[in-house]
N, C-alpha and C positions, 0 to 999 in steps of 0.2 A: 610815613615820615613823622618824626617827633620834633616839635619845636618848643622853644622857651621864649620868655619875654625879655626884651632888651631895655624896656622902660625903667627909669630910675624908680626905686621904691617910693620915694617921696611923692611921685606923681599919682600914686595909688591912694593916698590918704584922702578920706572924706571927712571934712570937718563939720562941727556944729553950725558954723557960719554957712557952709554949703547947704545944709539941711534947712536952715532958716530961710535962706534965699529961695530955695525950691518951694518951700511951703507958702511963701508969700506969692510966688508966681502961680501956684496951683490953687491955693485957697482951701481946697478940700483934701482930706487924707488920701482919697483915691487918686487925685491928680498929683499930689506930692509923690506918691509911690511910683507912678508912671515916670515922673521926672527923674526920680532917684535911679530907677532902672536904666534909663537912657544914659545918665551920667556915669554910672558904674560900668556899663558896657563899654563906654568910650574910654574911660581911664584904664580899664583892665585889658583892653584890646580883645574883647570877646564878641562873638556873634549874637549871644543871647544873654539877657539878664532878666530873671523872673523872681517875683516874691509870692510865696505861698503862705496863706494865713490859716491858723487853726479855726475851725468852725466852733460855734458855741458848745457843742457836745464834747469838744477836745479829743475826738477820736477820728476826725477826718480833716484833710487839708484841702483848701480851695485855691486855685490860681487867682491871685488878686491883681497882679500887674505884670506886664511882660514887654520886653523889646526883643523881637526875634521869633517867638512863637505866634501862632495865629491869634489876633486880638479877639476873635469871636469866642475863644475858649475862656476868656476872663469871666470869672463868676460861675463857670459851667464845668470846667475840668476839675474833678474831685477825686480824691483817693484816700483810702484808709491809711492809717499810720504804718500798717504792716506791708504796704505795697510800694514798690519802686525805690529808687535811690533817694528821692526827696523824703519819702517816709522813713528811710533808714537814718537820715540826718535827724529827723524829729524823734525817732525811737531812741537813738543813742545820745541825743543832745550834744553831738560832737561834729566837727567838720568831716566831710567825706570828699576825697579827691580821687578821681578815676581817669586814667589816661584814655581808655577806650571802653565806653559803657557796654558795648556789645559782648564784652568778655566777662562782665560782672554778673554774678548769679541773681542779684536783686534788680537788674535792669528790667524795666517794663515799659513798653511803648504804648502811649495813650493815643488812641485814634483821633484824627482830625487836628491834633496839636501842631503838626508840622515839624516835630522834633526828630523825625527819622534821619535827617541829614546831619545831625550834630553828634560828634563822637566823644568829646571830652566833657567832664562834669566836675564842678566844684560847688559844694553846697555847705552852708554854715547856718547854725540855728540863730533865730532872732529871739533874743532874750531881753526882757525888760524887768528890772527889779527882781531878778531871780526866777521869773516865770516865763516859760516858753510861749512865744506868740506866733511863731511861724518859721519859715525857712527861706533863705536868700540863696539863689542859684545863678551861676554863670556857666555857659557852655560855648564850645567852638566846633566848627565844622571839621577841622583837622584834629587828629589826636594831639594831646598836649600834656606835658608833665607840669603840674603846678608846683612851684617852689614853696618852701616853708614860709618865706616872707610874704608871698602872695596870699597864701592861706590865712596868715595872721592879719594881713591888711584887710582882707575881705571880712574877716571876723570883726575887726574893729569898725569897719564901715557898717556892718550889721548892727553893732551896738549903738551906733548913732541913729540908725533908721528905726530900731525897735520901739522907741517911745512913740513915734508916729503910728506904727502898727498897733501898739497897745491902746492908744487913744481911739483909733478907729474902731477897734474891737469892743472897747469898753462902752463907747457911745453907740454901738450898733450901727456905725457908719462905715464899716469896711466895704470893700469893693462891691459895687453894684448892689446897694441895699435892697432895691426892688427885686432883682433876680434872686439874691441870697435868701430873702424872706419867702419868696414864692417857692423856692426849692425846699426850704425847711418845712414849709406847710405841706408840700406835695409828698414828702418822704414819710410823713406820719399819717396813717389812715384816719386820724382824728378828724381831718377835713371832711370825711365822708358822712359824718353825722353832725357836724357843726353847720347850721343853716347859713350863717353869714359867710363862712369860709368857702363852702361848696358853691354858693351863688357867685361869689367873687371870682373863683377860678373859672366857672362857666362863662362869665361875662367877658373874659379875655378873648374868647373866640367861640361863641355858642354853636356854630355849625360844626367846627372840628371837634368840639367837646362831645357832641352827640355821635359823630362819625367814629371817634376814637374810644367809644364805650365809656365815656366820662373818666378817662384816664389822664390825670394831670401830668404824670411823668412823660407820657407819649407826646402830649401837647407842648410841654415846655421844651422837649428835646427837638421839636421840629420848628419852633419859632425862634428866629435869630434874636440875640440879645437886644439889638437896637430896635427891633420891631416890638419886643415886649415893652421897652421904655416908651416907644411912640404910642402904643395902644393904651398903656397905663395913663399916659398924660392926656390923650384925647378923651378917654372915657372917665377921667377923674377917679382912677382906681387907687392912686397912691395912698390916700387916707384909709381906704378899705383894706389894702394890703397891710399897712402898718397896724391897723386895729386888729385884724385877724392874727397877726404875728404876736402882738402883745397878749391877746386873749389866749392864744395857744401856750405861751410861756407861763402865764398866770395859772392856767389849767394844770400844766405839767409840774409846776413848782408849789402848788397849794399844799399846805400842811394841816389845815383844819378841815378834814374830810371825815366822812362816816367811817372809812377804813382806819384812819389814824386813831379814831376814838375806840373803835370796837374790835379791830383786828391786828393790833400791834404785835401780838405774839407771832404772827406770820411773817413779820418783816425780816428777821434774820434767816428764817427757813420757810420760804414761800410755798404756795400750792403749785404743784406741777399738774397742769390740766391737759390730759392726753385725748386727742380726738383724731379719727381717720380723715376728717374733712373739716374745713372752716369756711363758712360762707360770710365773708366780710364785705365784699363789694364785687360787682360784676367784672371789674377790671383785673381781679385776682381770681382766676377761674380754677379754684382747688376745692370745689364743692359740687354736690349733685342735687341736694334737696334739703329736706327738713332737718335732718341730723346736723348737717354742716351749718345751716343758717342758725340753728339753735346754739351751736358752739360759738359762732361768730357773735351772736347777741350776748352770750354769756361773758365773753372776755371784754366786750365793749362796756357792759354794765360793771364788770369788775374794775375796769379803768375809771369809769365815772365815780364809783364808790371808793376808789383807791384801795382795792383789795390786793395785797401782795400775791400775784399769781403770774405764772409763765405758761403760755400755751405751747404744746408740742404736737406737731403734725408732720405731714409729708408734702413735698413739693411735686405736684404732678405737672410735668412739662407740657403734656397735651390735654390736661384737664379732664373733664368728663367726656362730653362730645357735643358737637354742633348738630342740631336736629334739623333735617330737611325732609319735607313730605313730597312724594312724587305725585304724578297725575291721579293715581288711584287713592291717595291719602295714606300710603304706606310709609312708615318712618324709615329714613336712611340716616346713617351716622357718618359724620365727618370728624376727623381729628386733626387739629392744627398745632404746630409747635409754638410754644409761648417764648417770647424773647425776654429773658430775665433783665435785660437792660431797660426794658420798658415797665419794670415793676419796682415798687418801693422796697427793694430787698438789698441787704448788704451781707457779706460774709460774717458769720458769728465768730468772734475772736475769743480764743481760750485764755486760761489764766497764764499760759506761757507766751502770750502775745502773738500767737500764730492762728491762722484760720482753723476752725475746728473740723477735723475729719474723724469720724468714728469707724470702727472696724468690728465685724462680727464673724467669728469662725463658724462655718457649717461643716458637715462631713465632706462636702464636695468642693467648697471654695471659701474664700474670705470675701465677704461683701463689705464694701466701703461706701461711705456716704459723707458728702460735705453738708454743712449746715448753714442755712440762710437765716438771717434775723430780720423780722418785720416789726416795725413799731406801730402799735395799735393804741393810740393815746398813751397812757402810762404803762401799758402792758407790752412785754416782749413776746412775740410769737416765733418759735424756732421751727424751721421746716427742713426736714432731711431730704437730700437729693442724691440718688444713686448714680447720677451721670458723672462719674469720676473716671479719669483716664485709665487707672490701673485695674478697673473692674473687668470681669469676663463679660462677653457680649450679652449674655442673659441678664447679668446683674446691672449692666448699664441701663437697661430698660425697665428695671423693677418698679421704679416710681413714675414711669412715663404716663400711665393712665389710671384714673380713679375707677375702681370697680370694673375694669375692662378685661381682666385676665381670668385664668382658671384657678383652681385651688392652690397650685404650686406658686403662682404669682402672688396670690392673696397671702399665703403664709409668710412669704419673703417680705412683703410689705409690712405685715404685722410684726415680724421680727425686727425690722428696722424701726418701726414706730415705737414699740415697747422697749426692747433692749437698747437699740440705737439711741432712742430719745433720752433714756435715763443716762446713758454714757455721755451724751452731749452735755447734759446738765453738769455732770461731774467734771468734764473737761473745761467747763467755763467757771469752775469753782463754786457751783451752786449745789447746796445740799437741801433738797426739798423736805419740808416738814409734813406735807400731805401729798399723796398721789390720788388724783381724781381721774378715774377711768370713765370716759364718756362712751359707754358701750364696750362690748367685749373685745373689740379689735386691738386694744392696747394692753390686754391682760398679761402679756409676757413681761411688761415693765415690773410687775411684782416679783417675778422670779429673779430678774436682774437686781432688784433692790435687796432681795434676800441674799443673793450672792455677795453683793457689796457689803452688807452687814456682817456676814460671815468673815469676810476678809478684814474688815476694819476692827472687829471686836474679837476675832479668834474663836468664834463659837461655831457649833455644828448647825446643820440645816434646820433641825427641828426647833432649836432655840431661837434662831433668827425668824423662822416661820411662825413662831408664836408672838413675835414682837411686831414685825412689819405690818400685818393686817390691821393692827390698831390705827395705823396711819393711812389706810386706804379707804377711799370713798368710791363706790361703784354704782353707776347709773345705768339701768337697763331701759331700753327704749322700745322694745317691740315684743308683742305676744305672738307674732307670726313666725313659725318655725324656720322659714328661709332667712330670717334676719339674724340667726344665731350661727356663726361660723363653726364648722366642724371639719376636722382633719384626721386622716387615717394615721395609724401608728408609724408607717414608713416615712410619711412626710414629717411627722413630729421628730422622729429619730434623726432624719437627715439634717434637719435645721436646728433642732434643740440638743442634739447629742453632745456636742462639746460643753454646752452650758450645763446640761444634766450631770455630766461627769464632775464638773467643778462644784456642783451642788451636793455631790456624793449620793446621788439617787440611782436606783435601778430604773430601767426603761418602764417596767410595769408600775413602779411607784409614781413616776412622773405622769404616766397616762391616767393614773387613778385620780389625779387632781383635776382632770378634765372630763371625768365620766360621772354620770348620774349614779350608775351602779358600778362601783369600782371592781367588783368581782366579775363583771361581764367583759371578758377579754376581747370580744368582738366589737365592742362599742367604740365609736370614734371619740376623739378629743374635742370637747366643746369649749370655746373661748368664754362663753357666758358662765358655764359651770366653774371654770377656773376663777373668774372674777368673783363669783358668789362665795366660793370656798376660801379665797384669800383676801377677803375684806370684812371689816367689822361694821361698816355702815353702808347699807344698800338701799337704794331708792328707785321706785318707779317714777313716772313723770305725770301722773294724774291720780286722783283718788281711785277711780275705777280700775285703772291700770295696776294700781297697787293690789287690789283684790284679785285681779286676774293673775298677776305674777306670783302671789302667795299660793294660789291654787296650782299654778303651772310648775312651781319648783318645790312643792311640799315634800317630794320624795328625797330631797337633799337633807331634810331635817327630820329623821325618823323619831317617832315618839312625841312629836309636837302636833298640836292641832293646827288647822289651816290659819286660824287667827294669830297663832303664836309664831308663825314663820317670820323671821327677822328681816322683812322687806317693807319699808315704809314708802312714802311718796313725797315728792316736792313737785308740784305742778309747774309745768313750763310757763314761761312768760316771754314777751318780746321787748326788744330794746326800743323804747319810745322815740328817741330822736332819729333813729335810722328809718322808721316806717311812717312817721307822722308827716303828712303833707305840709309844706311851708304855709299854705293858706290856713290850714287848721291850726297850726302852731301859733300863727299871729292872732287868730281868734282866741285861743287859750290864753295868750299873753294878756289880752285885754280883760278877760273875765276871771281867770284863775290867778292873775298877778305875775309880774316879772319874777323869774326864778322858780316858777312852779315845778319845772322839770327836776329840780334837786330833790323834791319831795313827792315825786310821781308815784312812789310805792305806798303812799299814805292815803287812806280813803277820804280823809278830810279835805285833801287838796282838790278833789273832784266835785265837791258839793256845789260849788258856785256855777257848775255847768247848767243848772236849772234856770239861771238868770240870763242866759244867752237869748238874745232876741230870736224868735222863731224864723222870721224872714231872713235874718243875717246868716243863721246856721244853714238854712235851705239853699240860699244863694251861693254860699261857700261850697256846699256839696255839689251843686249844679256846675260850678266852675271846674271842679275836679272831674266831674263826669264828662264834660265836653273835652277836657284835656285828654282823658282816657280814650274817647272815641276818635279823636284826631290821631292819636298814637296808633290805635288798632287799624284804622284805615290805611295809614302810611305803611304799616308792617304788612298788611294784607296785600297791598299793591306790590311791595318788594318781593313777597313770596311768589306771587303770580308771575312777576317778571322773570324770576329765576327759572320758572317752569315754562317760560316762553309762551305764555297765554296771550290771547288776542288783545288788541288795543281796546276793544269794546269791553272785554272782561276787566281790564285795568281801570277803565273809566267807571264801570259799575261798582267796583270795589272801593272807589273813592267816595261812594255815597252810602255805603252800608251803614246800618244802625242809625237810630234816631235818638237825639237827646231827650225826647218826650216819652220814650218807651221805658217801662220798667226793665232794668238791666241786671241780669243775674250772672255772676261769675263762678266758674269752677276751674281751679288750677291746682292740680296735684300730680304726684307720681302716678303713672298709669299702671298700677298694679290692679289685678282683677278684683281684689277684695275692697278696693275703694269705689267700685261700681260707678264709674263715670257714665255708663250706659243705662243706669237705672231709669233715667228720665225718658228713655226711648221705649219703655215697656208698652206704651199705648200711643202709637204715632198719630192716629186720627185725633185723639184727644189733645195731644200736644200741638198739632197743627191748628186746631180751632183756637187754642190758647194764644199762640204767637200771632195769629192773623186776625184777632179781634180788633176791628178798627177803633173801637172806643177805649179798650184797655189792652193795648199790645204789650207783648213780652219779648225780650231778645236775650240771647245767651252768648257768653264769651267763654271759650275753653282754652286751656294751655296745660302743658305738662309733657314729660318724657316717659317713655317705657324703657326699662332696662334693655340694653342691646340683645340679651339672650332670652328675653321674656316674650315669646311668640304670642301667647294669649293676651298679654297686655297690649301688644302692638295691634292685635285685631280689634280690641275695644277702642283704641285710639283711632284706627281707621274708620270704624263705624261713626264716630263723632265727626271726623274730618269730612266724611262724605256728605254729611248733612248740609254743608255749604253749597253742594252742587244739586241738592234736591229743590226743585222749583217751589215746593210747598213751604220751604223755609228760607228762600232767597232773602238775603239782607238781614236775616234774623238769627243766624248761627254763624259765628266766626271762630276759627281755631287759629291761635297765634303760635307760630313756630318758636322753637328754641327758648323755652321757658327758663328764665334766669332771674337774678335779683332785680334787674331793671324792669323786666316785664311784670314781675310780681308787684313792684312798687306802684306802677300805673294801675294795675288791677285792684289792689287792696285799697287804694286811695279813691278810686272813681266809681266802683260798682254800687248799686243800690243794695244788693243782696249777695251774700256769699253762700253758695250751696256746698254742703258736705254730707255725703251719704255713704260712709263705709259700712261694711257688714259688722255690726256690733258683736263682740267687744274687741275687734281687731285694731282699732285706732288707739294707739297708746296715749297720745295727747292731741297732736295737731296744733300748729301755731298760726297758720295762715288766717284763720278766722279771728284770731286775737288782734292781728294787724288791722283788719277791717274795722273792728270795734273802735280803735283810736281815731279813725277817720269818719266815724258816723255811719258806717254801713251796718246792716243788720244781718245776723246769721240765720240761715235755714239749715238745720243740721239734725242728723240722728243723735240721740242722746248717748254719745260715746266720747271717750277721751275727755278733754277739758270741758266740753259743752255739757256733759252730764252733771258737772258740779257748778256750772255757770248759769244755766237757764233757770229763770224764776217765773216764767209764764208771761212776762211783760217786756222782757229785754231782747226779744228776738222771736224765733219760731222753731218749733220742734217737730221732727218727723217721727211719729209714733210715740210710744210711752216707755220705750226701753225694753219692750218684749223681744225675745228671740225665739227661734224654733230650730229643733234638731234637723228638720228637713230644710236644706238650703233653698230649694225652690219655693217652699211656703214662706220662708223668712223673707226672701227677696220680693216675692209677690205682695206680701203684706206691706213691706216698706214702700214699694212702688205706689200702691194704692194710697197710703198715707201721704206720700209726697204730693200726688195730684190733688188730694183733698185739701191739704193745707194751702197749696197754691190757689186753688179755685175759691175756697170758702173764706180764707182768712187774709192771706198775704196780698193778693192782687186787689181785692176790694179796698183794703186799708190804704194801699198806695194811691189809688185813684180817687179816694174820698177827699175832695178839696173844698176850701172855703171860698168866699167871694174874691179873695186875692190870689187864688190858685195855690194856696199852701195846704199840703196834706197834714193837718195839725195832729191827727192821731199817730201818723207815721213819725213826725218830728218828736212827739212825746216819747215814742219808743227809742228814737235815736239818742235823746238825752238820757234816758234811763240806762241804755246799754253802756254809754260812755261813763256815767256816774257809778254804776254798780260793778263794772268789769275793768275799767281802765287801770285802776290801781292794783287789782288782784292778779291779772294776767299780764304782768309787767316784769321785765327781766331784772329790774332793780329789786323788786320784792323777792323774786326767785333767788338771786345771788345773795341777798341778805339772809334768806332762809338757809342756803347752803353754808354760808359763813358761820352763822350762829349755831346751827344744828349739826353740822358735819365738820367743817374745817377747824374751827377752834377746839372742839372736843378731840378731834383726831390729833391735833398738835399739842394736846395737853394744856390748853389755855383756859379751861373753865375755872372759875374762882370757887365754886362749891358744887358738890354733887353727893347726895346721901343715898346710898342704895340699901333697900331693905334686905334682910337675910333671906337667902333662897331656901 
């Protein structure tokens, strides 16, 4: 049934006097809006009247006031401008009247709002001084045709209300400022490395914060608005919330940054940083280990430095896997579906105003992917997700798991990452000036860039292929053969065939770009070879890795000596604010000076560490160590409880480890070359070491083996079974499900970080760099970053860098060196104390490691190196370069 209004039009008029009276009654803009909503609903004879306000980013609307919808949604119900009828009003900046919303293509029902019972809709824009401020909406339960006069009268009412809305928005006093600011903070991962913001969010509910994996979106979603207000008031959090919000806005809007000074050429054409995984925070599980965490640290530092850069990756709805050990210590994998509503992700909007969906033709199907946008400080991270309704069943699951499928799944993921990622950028109107390929997984992006250049400039493949590589930076991360993806010719043709034809290449010509020996028709297509051939700037991730890589890929550059192979190195670093313990950060604030983090990549910043009081540094370290042991005991009990172990076993695990014992940590991917079991070479010797009553030693282990790596799982099982050996009771603990949260506790609390890969197979390694920042010492083989970091006094070295062609001899020699260093150097130094119980010699090394390594193995230094030595030259932004004649 359709009804109309019999009321006289004059009764619909809302005057300035009405607004003034309502403002006086309410006092605050929030109260005034609620009063206005009630008055309009009464005068227009509608069941609902709601006001939606533009958020500060002007790309989303938030429910600010309502009569009729559920009040709990105020400040919480949000929508992008491209969603729903309310968004349509904002997009068009025109009134929208609908008799029955269920018949309109833009209708979208928002859960928990209570709007499912309302059929009609009339929305008008709220405009003040020519600027859109929000949307005013009325709704009824019955279908209803709104007459032209009614639409005009509501628009006039909106014009009277708009100044109130504008004032509220201008003064940051729009609806629910506490909730609004909390949500603004939670939606940008900047909070994860801002100490004040992270602690403020935790203090809202410390218990749920821990249980929800430190996820502020999940926490805010489950706490009612009135409860948030109550807790904020009781805990005195309002001023902290306001401070964090202001600090965030200052950070996002700063214009005097390192990047503004040094990387301006990248502003119109930014760096596109491709990576198969990004380790940003444990609540966003789209990473497996070192490569992803390195990528996460890279874009965080790019944000801090203000480098114009966009990250491109994949959204894995089931992540890597949850690790559970059974009674025998064997690793079992569990996969859980991630709820996107609990993550700080929004649909990426294209230049056409619609959500971005990319499509890639293969021989057998057309793979489609939607694109999510994640804010990481100043940086946008775009994540492609194949869970799109029109996809074939196989394609729907393409991005479900990280490293969980076969070669067919892998090539489809890499096709989406490279080709799909580049197309997503173009759909958003972004023309990157530099393509940075973080490992070979994203190599197909270069082929798509060449195709795009051919289309834009009307040139052939070879012309475009001579231009695009100048803009490509390729970082190789591993000297281990298994780390370089290879695909057979049939897989390449099935997935790249349509693109190959657009490039105008034969199948053999395309295959030659991925072969070390192009004339070997039986050789598979290697993604690393593709990256090396189609880039002009290639780097390894440590000095030693550079040497290994030049030797490894010399065959691609015939006629050149190994030293002349064009592969350099930029040694990895870690993002200081993400990995530095708050207690250590406060210590640095006192001695290095407020604002030291801005210059953490400068060696001079760290000189003052020598002035830190020995006792203060040691007590800070012990506090972190106790924090680590409490965490490990809690996790050990949880693990045992899942395995239904006895109450006595649970009780015993609550007492494992001693804060007085030297604590050594080992947390890595359980690949066999990382030799987690090197320590077990002499069990009797090890037992005497850990059970020495005067100088006890204890070990913490964590890490995952790849689901298909049976040898790696067996090594892990060896370590896990040590917990059940009576000779090592309470001295060996394996912490399940290694992730960023577990890593944070370990690197901040251990005395020593053990790293003993088979040299030279460790490309860089960054976990030991995180330990450095927190005062821990490294005990490592001279491989990766440690080969260029160790100076004899800033940690400990296993061996002298010797290798042996016989692996058994190599391992035996390193095992003997490990025991010797522990027994003769490390343990005696740790337990050598003065009358106050301070290990002065140990503390001296702590200070030296912080001073000599904190600035060098720092992501700010790393990203500045990439910017000055790779990005700016690739973008054609160098002011001078004179090349000698060849």
